[in-house]
C-alpha positions, 0 to 999 in steps of 0.5 A: 483823434477818436476812431469811428468806434470811439465816436459811436461809443460816445454817441451811445453814452450820450443816449444813456445820459440823455435818453429823450434825445435818442431820436435826434442823435440817430441821424448822427449815428447813421452818418458816422456808421456810413463813413470811415477815417478822414471822411468823418472830419474832412471839410471837403466831404460835402455829405457832411463832416464832424465839427466840434464846439465849446459852450462856455459858461461864466464862473457863476454858471448863469451866462453863456458866451456867444459870438456873432458869426460873420458869414452866417450872421447868427449868434453861435457858440465858438467851434468849427472844423476838426484839424488832423493835429487835434488829439481829440474832439474835446481838444478840437473844441478847446482849440476853436474856443481859444482861437475864436475868443482869445480865452486862454486854455488854462481858463477853460475848465471842462464841466464834464469830461463827456460830450455835452450835446450833439447837433446836426445842422445845415450850412448854406452854400458858400460861393466864395469858398466854392462849397456847396450846402452841407451838414455839420455834425457838431459834437459839443462840450461844456466848459466853465470860464474861470476868468471871463474878462475881455474877449478878443474875437477872431475878426475873420470869423466873428463880428461881436461877442456877448455873455448872454444871461441864461434867463434871456436864453431859456426860451431861445430856439437854439439855446434854450435846451442848452441852458436847461441841460447846463442847469441840470448838470450844474445842479448835479455836480 
């Protein structure tokens, strides 16, 4: 797993690649700077913790895979908590993607080997799990699915899945920026 110093370096590399997002990433930098070791990833750290997500696009690079999250009742990308057994944040995102979608790891190809996106978002209290509201500091990677066949969602986490066309997401509050960044990255490659 990446160390605190390596995560801070990832954040600095990200700012170089996306300078307009420097202010948005600052809270993330503050969180990482204030925590050590396992505190960064511990799901019981209710000051917040790092999570990992996978934005998965189809082979034609014109649609994004979204899952209907069971607890939050929102369309989201696959992702979740980082496990101690994950060798890297990218591998945590891949593991979560495979668990939540049934897509084979062999069919998920990184579009870029660097971090694609960061987001810190509030997770409401979950009384069933006895978890107070807290923040997920999500590190996100972009993958292309070489075989976007049937999705086998993890029913304990999601209720549905869909390949949403970019044209339907370009003005979406949560995914519009992702679509624009994906298009610019694909155009560069």
